C-alpha positions in Angstrom: 90.4 -9.6 -85.5 87.2 -11.5 -84.6 84.8 -9.6 -82.0 84.4 -11.8 -78.7 80.8 -12.7 -77.9 79.2 -13.0 -74.3 77.4 -16.6 -73.6 74.0 -15.8 -73.9 72.4 -19.2 -72.8 74.0 -18.4 -69.2 73.3 -14.9 -69.1 69.5 -14.9 -69.7 68.7 -17.6 -66.9 70.1 -15.1 -64.3 68.5 -12.0 -65.9 65.2 -13.7 -65.5 66.0 -14.9 -61.7 66.7 -11.5 -60.7 63.3 -9.9 -62.2 61.5 -12.7 -60.1 63.2 -11.9 -57.1 62.4 -8.2 -57.3 58.7 -8.8 -58.2 58.4 -11.4 -55.1 59.9 -8.6 -53.1 57.4 -6.0 -54.3 54.2 -8.3 -53.9 55.7 -8.9 -49.8 55.6 -5.1 -49.6 51.9 -4.9 -50.9 50.6 -7.3 -48.4 52.0 -5.5 -45.6 54.6 -7.4 -44.6 56.1 -4.7 -41.7 52.5 -5.3 -39.9 51.6 -8.9 -40.4 48.8 -8.8 -37.7 47.0 -6.2 -39.3 46.1 -2.2 -37.9 47.2 -1.8 -34.3 45.3 -1.9 -31.3 43.8 1.1 -29.5 41.5 3.0 -27.6 40.9 6.2 -29.0 37.7 7.4 -27.0 34.8 6.3 -25.2 31.1 7.9 -24.9 29.8 8.7 -22.6 32.8 9.2 -20.2 30.8 9.4 -17.1 27.9 6.8 -16.7 26.0 4.9 -14.0 26.1 1.2 -13.7 24.2 -1.0 -16.1 24.2 2.2 -18.5 25.6 1.8 -22.1 29.2 2.8 -23.2 30.6 3.2 -27.0 34.5 2.4 -26.9 36.0 3.9 -30.1 39.5 2.5 -31.6 41.3 0.4 -34.2 42.1 -3.3 -34.4 39.3 -4.8 -32.7 38.3 -8.1 -33.3 35.6 -8.1 -36.3 33.8 -10.9 -34.4 32.8 -8.6 -31.2 32.0 -11.6 -28.9 36.0 -12.4 -29.1 36.9 -9.1 -27.7 37.4 -8.6 -24.0 36.3 -5.0 -22.3 37.3 -4.5 -18.8 36.6 -1.3 -16.4 38.7 -0.5 -13.6 37.4 -2.7 -10.4 38.0 -3.6 -7.0 41.0 -5.5 -6.3 38.9 -8.2 -4.7 36.8 -9.3 -8.0 37.2 -12.3 -10.0 39.6 -10.2 -12.1 41.5 -8.3 -9.6 41.7 -4.6 -10.5 39.3 -5.2 -13.4 35.6 -5.4 -13.7 34.7 -7.2 -16.8 31.9 -5.4 -19.0 29.4 -7.2 -21.1 29.5 -6.6 -24.6 26.1 -6.1 -26.8 27.5 -5.3 -30.4 31.0 -4.1 -31.8 33.0 -4.4 -35.2 36.8 -3.5 -36.0 36.5 0.0 -35.1 33.4 0.3 -32.4 32.3 -1.9 -29.3 29.4 -1.1 -27.4 29.2 -2.5 -23.8 27.3 -2.5 -20.4 29.1 -0.8 -17.3 29.7 -4.0 -14.9 28.3 -3.7 -11.4 31.5 -3.4 -9.6 33.0 -0.8 -11.9 35.1 2.1 -10.3 36.7 5.3 -11.7 39.6 4.4 -13.8 41.0 3.7 -17.1 39.1 1.0 -19.9 41.1 -1.9 -21.0 40.2 -4.0 -24.3 41.9 -7.5 -24.9 41.9 -8.6 -28.7 43.8 -10.7 -30.9 46.0 -11.5 -28.0 47.2 -8.1 -27.4 45.9 -5.5 -24.8 45.2 -1.7 -25.1 44.5 0.8 -22.0 42.7 4.1 -22.3 44.6 7.2 -21.7 41.3 8.5 -20.7 39.8 7.7 -17.2 36.1 6.4 -16.9 34.0 8.0 -14.0 31.2 6.1 -12.4 28.1 8.4 -11.9 27.1 7.4 -8.2 24.1 9.8 -8.3 20.5 8.5 -8.4 18.5 8.3 -11.9 15.2 10.9 -12.1 12.7 10.0 -9.7 10.1 7.7 -11.4 6.4 7.8 -10.1 4.0 4.9 -10.7 1.2 5.1 -8.1 -0.8 6.6 -5.2 -2.8 5.3 -2.4 -5.2 6.3 -1.9 -6.4 8.3 -4.7 -8.7 10.5 -3.0 -9.3 12.0 0.4 -9.7 14.6 2.7 -7.1 17.2 3.7 -4.7 15.3 6.3 -5.1 12.0 4.8 -1.8 10.1 4.4 -0.8 8.9 1.0 1.8 6.6 0.0 3.3 7.4 -3.1 5.2 4.0 -4.9 7.8 4.8 -7.6 11.5 4.5 -8.0 14.9 6.4 -7.1 13.5 8.5 -4.2 16.8 7.9 -2.3 16.3 7.7 1.6 16.9 11.4 2.6 13.7 13.2 3.2 15.7 16.6 3.2 16.1 16.3 -0.4 12.5 15.4 -1.4 9.6 17.6 -2.0 6.4 16.4 -2.9 3.5 18.9 -4.0 -0.2 18.8 -4.4 -0.9 21.1 -7.2 1.1 24.3 -6.4 1.0 23.3 -2.4 4.0 21.5 -0.9 3.3 18.4 1.5 5.0 17.5 4.4 7.1 14.0 3.9 6.5 11.5 6.9 8.6 8.6 5.9 10.6 7.7 2.8 12.5 4.7 1.0 13.9 4.3 -2.3 10.5 3.2 -3.7 7.8 4.8 -1.4 7.0 8.1 0.2 4.8 8.6 2.7 2.8 12.2 2.8 0.1 14.0 4.1 -2.4 15.9 1.7 -1.9 19.6 2.7 -4.5 21.5 4.6 -6.5 24.2 3.0 -6.9 22.8 -0.4 -10.1 23.3 -2.6 -11.8 20.2 -3.3 -11.3 18.8 -7.0 -8.6 16.7 -9.1 -5.0 17.6 -8.7 -1.8 16.6 -9.7 1.0 15.3 -7.5 4.4 15.9 -8.2 7.8 14.6 -6.9 11.3 15.9 -7.0 14.8 15.1 -5.4 17.4 17.8 -5.3 15.6 20.0 -7.5 15.2 16.7 -10.3 11.6 16.5 -11.1 9.9 13.0 -11.8 8.8 13.5 -15.6 5.3 12.3 -14.9 2.5 13.2 -12.2 0.0 11.5 -10.5 -3.5 12.7 -10.1 -5.2 13.0 -6.8 -8.8 13.9 -5.8 -9.3 16.2 -2.6 -13.0 15.4 -1.6 -15.2 17.7 -0.1 -15.7 18.0 3.6 -18.5 16.4 4.9 -20.9 18.4 6.6 -23.1 17.8 9.4 -21.0 14.9 11.0 -17.6 16.2 11.8 -16.6 14.0 14.4 -16.1 9.9 14.9 -15.2 8.0 17.9 -13.5 4.6 17.8 -11.9 1.8 20.3 -8.6 0.7 18.6 -5.4 -1.3 19.9 -4.2 2.0 21.5 -7.4 3.0 22.9 -10.4 5.4 22.5 -10.0 8.0 19.6 -11.9 10.8 18.7 -11.6 11.9 15.3 -12.7 15.5 14.1 -13.2 16.8 10.6 -12.3 20.6 10.6 -12.6 23.0 8.1 -8.7 22.2 7.1 -8.6 18.8 7.7 -8.7 16.0 10.1 -7.6 16.2 13.8 -7.5 12.7 15.9 -6.8 12.7 19.7 -6.5 9.8 22.0 -9.1 10.2 24.6 -8.3 7.3 26.9 -4.9 5.3 26.5 -4.9 1.4 26.7 -1.5 2.0 28.0 -2.8 3.9 31.1 -6.0 2.0 32.1 -6.7 -2.1 31.8 -10.4 -1.0 31.0 -9.6 0.2 27.4 -9.3 -2.3 24.7 -10.0 -3.1 21.2 -14.0 -3.7 21.1 -17.4 -2.2 20.8 -18.5 1.5 21.4 -21.6 3.5 21.5 -22.3 7.1 22.5 -24.7 8.8 25.0 -24.7 12.4 23.5 -27.4 13.7 25.8 -25.3 12.0 29.1 -22.1 13.1 27.8 -20.6 9.5 27.8 -18.8 7.0 25.6 -19.6 3.4 26.6 -17.6 0.4 25.1 -16.6 -3.1 25.8 -13.3 -4.0 27.7 -12.8 -7.5 25.8 -12.6 -9.9 28.9 -13.8 -7.6 31.5 -17.0 -6.0 31.4 -18.9 -2.9 30.1 -17.2 0.5 30.7 -18.1 4.1 30.2 -16.0 7.6 30.7 -17.0 11.5 29.7 -16.8 12.0 26.1 -14.6 14.6 26.3 -11.8 12.4 27.5 -11.4 13.9 31.1 -12.4 10.5 32.8 -12.9 8.9 35.2 -13.3 5.5 33.6 -16.0 4.0 35.1 -16.6 -0.2 35.0 -20.1 -0.5 35.2 -20.6 -4.2 34.5 -18.0 -7.2 35.1 -18.6 -9.9 32.6 -16.5 -13.1 34.1 -16.3 -16.6 32.7 -16.4 -15.7 29.2 -14.1 -16.3 26.0 -15.4 -13.1 24.6 -17.2 -9.8 24.9 -18.0 -8.0 22.0 -20.6 -4.9 21.0 -22.4 -2.9 22.9 -25.5 -1.0 21.8 -27.7 1.6 23.5 -31.1 2.2 23.8 -31.0 6.1 24.9 -35.1 6.3 25.1 -35.3 3.5 27.5 -31.7 4.2 29.4 -30.8 0.7 28.5 -27.9 -1.4 27.2 -27.2 -4.5 25.5 -23.9 -6.3 24.9 -22.9 -9.6 23.1 -20.8 -12.3 25.0 -19.7 -15.5 24.7 -19.6 -18.4 27.3 -16.3 -19.4 28.8 -14.5 -22.4 27.5 -15.4 -24.5 30.3 -18.9 -24.1 29.5 -19.8 -27.7 27.6 -22.6 -26.1 25.6 -20.4 -22.8 24.6 -23.3 -20.5 24.0 -23.2 -17.1 23.0 -25.8 -14.5 24.4 -27.1 -11.1 23.9 -27.6 -9.3 27.4 -29.1 -5.9 28.6 -28.9 -4.2 31.6 -29.3 -0.4 33.1 -27.1 2.1 31.1 -26.1 3.5 34.8 -24.4 0.2 35.9 -27.6 0.0 38.8 -28.6 -3.5 37.6 -27.0 -6.6 36.6 -26.7 -8.0 33.1 -29.3 -10.7 32.1 -29.5 -12.8 29.3 -32.4 -12.1 26.5 -31.2 -14.2 24.0 -29.5 -17.6 23.7 -27.8 -18.3 20.6 -26.9 -22.0 19.7 -23.4 -23.2 20.0 -23.0 -23.4 15.9 -23.5 -19.6 16.1 -20.6 -18.5 18.5 -19.9 -15.0 17.5 -16.5 -15.4 15.9 -14.9 -11.8 15.2 -16.7 -8.7 15.0 -20.5 -9.0 15.4 -22.5 -6.0 15.1 -25.2 -5.4 17.8 -27.6 -2.6 16.5 -30.7 -0.7 18.5 -33.1 0.8 16.0 -36.9 1.6 15.0 -37.7 -0.2 18.7 -36.1 -3.6 17.3 -32.8 -5.3 17.9 -30.4 -6.3 15.4 -27.1 -8.4 15.1 -25.2 -9.9 12.9 -23.9 -13.7 13.2 -21.0 -14.9 11.2 -21.2 -18.4 12.1 -24.9 -18.6 11.0 -24.2 -16.4 8.0 -27.1 -14.4 8.8 -28.6 -11.0 9.7 -31.2 -11.1 12.5 -33.9 -9.3 14.2 -35.4 -9.6 17.7 -37.2 -7.6 20.2 -35.9 -5.5 23.0 -36.7 -7.9 25.8 -36.1 -10.7 24.2 -39.9 -11.9 24.3 -40.1 -12.7 20.4 -37.9 -15.4 18.6 -35.3 -14.1 16.4 -36.2 -13.6 12.8 -33.6 -14.2 10.0 -33.8 -11.3 7.8 -30.8 -12.3 5.2 -28.5 -15.4 5.0 -26.1 -17.4 2.7 -29.4 -18.2 0.6 -29.2 -14.6 -0.1 -25.6 -14.3 -0.9 -24.1 -13.2 2.4 -20.6 -14.9 3.1 -19.6 -13.3 6.4 -21.7 -10.2 7.6 -20.0 -8.3 10.0 -21.5 -4.6 10.0 -25.1 -3.1 9.7 -27.0 -0.1 9.8 -30.2 1.4 8.2 -31.9 3.9 6.8 -35.5 4.0 8.5 -37.1 6.5 5.9 -36.5 4.2 2.7 -36.9 1.1 5.1 -33.3 -0.3 3.9 -30.7 -2.4 5.7 -26.9 -1.9 4.8 -24.7 -5.0 5.7 -20.9 -5.2 5.5 -20.3 -8.6 3.7 -16.5 -9.2 4.9 -15.8 -11.8 2.4 -12.1 -12.4 2.8 -12.1 -15.4 4.7 -14.6 -16.8 2.6 -12.3 -16.8 -0.4 -14.2 -14.1 -2.2 -14.3 -10.3 -2.3 -15.9 -7.9 0.4 -18.7 -5.4 -0.5 -21.3 -2.9 1.0 -24.8 -4.6 0.6 -28.0 -3.1 0.7 -31.7 -4.9 1.0 -35.2 -4.3 2.4 -35.4 -3.8 6.0 -38.2 -6.5 6.1 -35.9 -8.9 4.8 -38.0 -9.1 1.5 -36.1 -9.4 -2.0 -32.8 -9.4 -3.1 -29.4 -7.8 -1.7 -28.0 -5.6 -4.3 -24.2 -4.1 -4.1 -24.0 -0.7 -2.9 -20.0 -0.2 -3.1 -18.2 -3.3 -4.7 -14.8 -4.4 -4.0 -11.7 -2.4 -4.3 -9.6 -0.1 -2.2 -12.1 1.1 -0.1 -13.8 -2.2 0.6 -11.4 -4.7 1.8 -12.0 -6.3 5.0 -15.2 -4.1 6.4 -16.7 -4.3 10.1 -18.5 -2.0 12.0 -21.3 0.4 10.0 -23.3 3.2 10.9 -25.1 5.8 9.1 -25.8 9.6 8.6 -29.4 10.1 7.6 -28.9 14.1 7.5 -26.2 14.3 4.9 -26.8 11.2 3.3 -23.9 9.0 3.9 -23.3 5.4 5.3 -20.1 4.7 6.9 -17.9 1.5 7.7 -14.6 0.5 9.1 -12.2 -1.0 7.1 -9.1 -3.1 7.5 -6.3 -2.3 5.1 -4.9 -5.9 4.7 -6.3 -9.2 4.0 -6.5 -10.6 7.4 -8.8 -8.1 8.9 -5.7 -7.0 11.5 -3.4 -4.0 11.8 -4.0 -1.0 10.1 -7.7 0.3 10.0 -9.5 3.2 8.0 -13.0 4.7 8.3 -14.7 5.2 4.7 -18.1 6.6 4.0 -20.3 6.4 0.8 -23.1 8.2 -0.3 -26.4 6.3 -0.1 -26.6 6.0 -3.7 -23.0 4.6 -3.8 -21.8 7.6 -6.0 -19.5 9.0 -3.7 -16.8 6.8 -1.9 -14.2 8.2 0.5 -11.6 7.3 3.2 -12.0 9.9 6.1 -9.6 8.7 9.2 -6.9 6.1 8.7 -3.6 5.6 10.5 -4.8 3.7 13.4 -4.6 0.0 14.3 -6.9 -3.0 15.5 -10.2 -1.2 15.1 -13.3 -3.3 14.7 -16.0 -0.5 16.0 -16.8 3.3 15.8 -19.7 5.6 16.4 -20.6 8.9 15.0 -21.8 12.1 16.5 -24.7 12.6 14.5 -27.7 13.5 16.9 -30.4 12.9 14.6 -31.6 8.9 15.1 -31.2 9.5 18.6 -30.4 5.7 18.8 -27.7 3.9 16.9 
């Protein structure tokens, strides 16, 4: 019997086909046919979990687009935002497992959402927006030196607006906070500080700024301890004590129409303050502030009344005025009269129309002569006490003057000091010094800077070796004013009084020269 054989040609192709199908199936399994889109999009964590607006957060997970710009990240946000309920973040960098983003401005507490490759993942953990202020930052002080009691402005960031949580210290001594914004603090230099350099520190709710600022406590002046000035609010006295500065309003402009912002001089022997009441006349009152206020000379028909100067020895006063607007010549005058008001004002010098006095001319009696500044002529002049001689120009624009406003002089060294207010002339103001007879060149005693901005009146303390000037604290010669001084060699420059408004003239209680 023959053995029956299978048909080999038909069987073999079937076997090969089966093997091929198995191979293809295995290949599909190797390519991840169960997850055709790659790893699942997930958010596993983010760090930090609490941060401020504009700070950085790193999100960790899986399935992010490897081109980080193709991912979208959202923090929980306001319902009124462009994407309701979400606040889109700015992406800084990233890869398939990590995204670095900036917390958006409209973010609020809640989960974080990531969108990539057409799908979305939401974190199981909520993010918290840190609404507290960052640590305070200090950038500058103004001024950087002064006496106890002087107001100092600290500029910086992150101070907040609650003065009760702010602590300012000069060295180890806490200072009073006068006012505060998020970027500035106004404080007063504490009393009883020893002279010298110390560090100013600021903390908010116990969190301190990482840096401090240097402030120098100036030595208390000796001899000259009292200054008087006329400002917008009235007539003031400032006394420098062993612990700081004490300022008193002696006569209020709100209470008497004869109190105004103009010239001032002292009669220490007679116990009077003399001043010019702008538009009215020459006034005097007791130096202790107890009144009454006397109108000695009424000046009518003028468009301006300016500085006053006393000749104590001859019991004579001098005052500068301008003629009225209806005077076709529009002249300016230097007048004189008895100090007690018993005579009448008589003009001893008529200044030409081209030399109208402008803002704050200075009149000065010393060395048995009369001195004055003329801003329109751009000159410092000398004349006689009775007007019997023609004025002599000591210094003018040919000597580099731009706008002379204040003068004082050192009789021993025969030196003349000039406040040259160059703000309106397009330059920088300076305190200059030259020879009293007008010979030679002018040199700079104190150059432009914080202590010389828009100077006006000047005085001198020969006993202790200082020259003083008033200084407007802005560039328009208006607003807040301060009283500064410098040693006669210009090496020490400091603020004595500040915080008063619209003052152009002052005087010192020195009692050395007898005339000023």
